[in-house]
N, C-alpha and C positions, 0 to 999 in steps of 0.2 A: 504494499499500500504507498501511494506517495504521502511524503510528509507535509503539512502545512508549512508554507512559507511566509515568514512572518517579516516586517521592518516594524522597528520600534522607534518612534519620533517624540522625543524629548529634550528639551533645553537642559534638563539635570542629567549630569553624568551619572550620578548616584542613582536615579531611578533607572536609567538606561541599563544600568548594570544590575539592580534588582529585578528589573522585568526579564532580563536575558536570562539569568540566573533560574527565574521560576519558571519561565518558559523551556528552558533546558531540562526540567524534571520529566518532561512527557517525550517518550520517544517518537510520538507521533507528529511532534513541531520542531522544525528547524527556524531558527532565527537567522536570516541572511543578511542581515545588516541593521544598523541603528543610525539615526540622524539627529543633530543637534537644533536644526531649525526647518522651515518649510522649504527653504531653497535647495538645501542640502537633500530632504527626502524627495523632491520632484525630481533631482536626477537619480537618485538610487532607485526610483520607482521604473524609471525607463531602463535602468541598467540591469535591476535585479528581478523585475517582474514579479513582485511578491503578492501571494494569495489574500494576505491580510494586513491591515495597517493598525497599529495601536497609536494613537494620537494624543498628545497633551493640547493643552488650548493656550495658555499663556507663554509664546516663544518669540525669541527677536525675529526681526524682519518682515515677518507677516504672522498674524495671530491665527490659531488654529481654526476658527470658524472660517475666516477667509479662504484659507486653504482649503478647507472641507467643501466648501461651497465650489471653488474652482474645478476640484477634484471630481466631485459627483456631475459636474457639468461637462467635462472634458473626457475624463476617464473612469466612469462609476466602478468602484470594488468596494468589497467589505471593510468598513472602518469601526473600530471599537474606540470609543472615547477615554481616557484616562482621566478621571474628574475627582475634585475634592468634595467630600460628602457634607457641603456647606449649603447656606441659601443662596449665595453668590454661585457656587459650582452647580447647585440645581438648574438655576437660569440659564447658564451658558450651557450645560448638558442637553436640557431639553430643546433649546435652539438646535444644537446638533444632531438630535434626532429627527427634527424637523427637516434639517439640510439632507438627511439621507444615513446617518451614521446608524449602524446596525444596533449596538448594544453599548453598555458603558461599564466602567468599572473603578472601583476606588483606588486612588492613587495609593501605591504601596509606601509604609512607613519605614524609615532606616531601622526601628527597632522591631524586627520580625522573630525573635526570639522564641516567643509562645504561639506566634499565629502563622510561622512559614508555610507550613503544611497546607492550612486551609486556604490561605492566600493564592498559593500557587494552584492548588487545584480549581479553585472559580475560575482563575486569569486563563488557564489551560482550557478548561471546558468551554468558557466564553469565547475564546478564539478559535476553537476548533469548530464550535457551532455557527460561528460568524462566517468561515469558509465556505460553508453550505448554503449561505443566505443569498438572495436575490436583492442586491443594494438598489435601493431607489430614492430619488430625490422627492422633495415636497409636491404632492399632487394637487392640483387646482380643484377646488370641489364646488359643482354648481349648486347652489341652495334649493331644496325642494321648493316649489310653488306651491303652497298648500292652501287653496281656498277656504275662508272661513267659513265654518259650518254652524249657523244659526239655530237656535234653540227657543224653546217657548219663553225662555228668559228673555228674548228681544221685545216680547210683548208683553209679558207679567212676570214680573220677578218671583223669585221662588224662597220660602222661608228657608233659612239656613238651619241644616240639620247636620248631627254628628255623623262621622265616617261609618262604614260597614265594612265588613269583610267582602260583600259581594259588589264593592266599588270598582274602581278604574283599575285596570291591570297594571302591573309593575314589569318594568324592562330591567333585568339584571345583565352585565357584561362581564366576562373575566378575560384578562388578555397579559401577556408579558412581553417577550423581545418582540421589538418593532410596534407594542401595542400603544405608546404613547400618541404615535401618528395614526394609528387605526381608530383609535378613540377620538382623535379631534374628527376624523372624517365623518363617523358617526354621528358627534354632538353638534358639529357643524351645520349639518343638514336637517337638523331637528327645528320644530317651529316652538313659539314660546308657549303654548299649551300642550306639549306633547306629554304622554303619561310620565310618571316618576322615573328616574332611572338611577340604578345604583351601580358603581364600578368598581371592582378590584384589578388593580393593576400592580403587579409586582414593582414595587419601587422602594427605595429607601425612605426612612423616616424624615430626613431633609429634604427630599424632593415632593412629597406628596401635595405639601400646602401651596408651594410655587406650580406645581403641575395643576391642580385645580384652579388658580387663579387663570392660567393661561386658558384653560379650557373656558372658563367663564367670560372671558374677552372675546372669544372666537364661536361662541353659542348665543342663539336667542334665549336659551334656557338660562336659568339660574343655576351656576355650577360652585360648589363649595365642598371643603373637606368636611367629612362627615363627623358628626358628634354625637355622644351618647345620649340617647333620650331624644333626638331631633325628631319632630314628626316629617313623615315622607309625604311631600305634596307634588300634585300635579304643575309641570312646568320647570321642576327643579330637577338637578342630578347631583349625586353624592359620591365623592371618591373615598375610597377607604384611605385612612390614615397609614402611613408605611410602619407605624409601630403596633397597630392592632389589626386584629380580624374584624371584618364588619359582617353583622347579622340583621336580619330582619325580623321584628316581633311584632304581634298583637298586643296592645296593651289593655285591650277590653272597650276601647273607643276608636283606634285608629291604629296604622301601622308606623312604628318609630324603627330609627337606626340604633343598633345596639353595638358598642365596641367590647371586645372580649381579648384580654391580655393572656391569652393561653399560650401555648409551645406553637413553634412553626409547623404547619401541615404541609406535608409534601415538600418540607424544606422550605417553605415560603411562610410569611407572615407580614401582610394579608395573605389568606389562601383563596383560591376562587371556589374550592371544594366546600369551605366553610360558608361562604355565601350561598352557594347553591342550594346547599341542605337546609339551611334555614328558611330559604324561600319554599322549598319543598314541604316542609313542617308547617309554615303558617300562612303561605298562600297558594300552593299547589297549583292548581289549574288556573289561576288567576295571574300566573306568571309567564312572562315572555324572555326566554334566555338565549344568550348568544356567545360563543367563545370564538376570540380572535386570536390573531397570530401570537405565538408564543413557545419558548422552549420548554420541553419536558410535558408533563401529561396532567399538570394540577388542572381540576375543573372537570375534566372527562368523567370521572364517577359521578360528581355532583349533578352533571348535565343529565346522565342517564336517569340519576333519583328523580330529577324533574320531570323527564320525560314520563317516565312511570307514575307520576302524579297527576299526569293530565297537562302538564305545561307545554307551550309551542317551544321548540329547540331548533337552535340554528347553529352552523359553523361556518367561519370564512374558509374559502376555497384555497387550495395550494398555490394557484396561480398568482394571487394577489397577496400571500401572506409572505411576510419577510422569513418567518420560520415556521412550518406546517407541524409543530411539534403537537401542541396543546389541540388544536382543532382537529388534526390528523388521528391523534389517540381516540378523541371523542367519536369521530366518524366511524373509525373501525371497530368501536366498541358498540356501535348501533345506539348511540345515545342523541343524534342529532336527526331530526325529520327532513332538513333541509340543508344545502350546501351552496351559499352564494359566493361572488365576489363582492370584495369589500364597498365598492359603489353601488351596490344592489342593497345594502343590509338595511341603511335607514329607513328606504321606503318600504321594505317588507315588515320591517318591525311595526311602522305605524300601520299598515295595513292589516295586521295581524290584532294590533290593539283595537282597530274600529270593530272587529267580528266579535260576535258573542264568545266569551270565553268558557265553553263547556267541553273542552278538549276534542270533541269528534268534529266540531262545526269547523275548527280551525284548518283549513285546506286552501 
């Protein structure tokens, strides 16, 4: 089997050395070169033809984002960003994912005595997975033209009543690698009165708040980082915080968000399986669930539980996924009733939401 050829780009000699050492732990990876700045990297890409690039952001001569944007326009290739897990690092990394980076990893620390093995394992896994990805630059999304649907409220106001379990359907989304952009495409296509949406995206704690803020700016819905006990409302989308699992519970009058500080599930916290299971228990047939691009299989079994509970279930197709791990695992498990390209998913979610949610009628 051919080894994955990697070019490490970072202005820090220490980080270049640490990255090279960790990648060398995997016999399936070969570090073919390093570069201290984008100008050197540009020439080494031409000379060495690497399979994957690891890229720092703050570098001399040209910042990493500008270099990434030029690279994805002129020579698209899998890029893994090396990021600091800070609010500022989150903003830059999310922008890099918009521009076409496949994934990101934490910048290695000089003190790796207690974490070298775990860090090396994560870095090697992400680089090998990136080598199989289909890099793509940000896609322009044509927003859905959804005509307003008038009800009797336009003529006669209705007396406000408390919510019931038989009310509006709830949409739940799970995603990982490539998912920040896939989630954007879905949320950007939603009207302001869309059914409530809950999202579990595998993302670090420092990134989930900035990610929710970015989604709020690009969507007609109100998007926020979920809080414990927060009521789930039409026209709102809730992003799982990177530090807790997100669940949906019925509190006797309405659905609310619940945050759970339990152990990682499928090595993830938040976990898609946890969100999907909570929906199967609390909403069942009133759920519309979709599993988007991502590495691994988190969410596959939860999606099957939802399908068995009568929910409508979808997955993103392989051609439009950056990594068809999670949706592919769910499809092979028989957990999804439909498989669609990314740019068709929002319209299908809205169509399903307009149908009576009795399970059998959703076709």
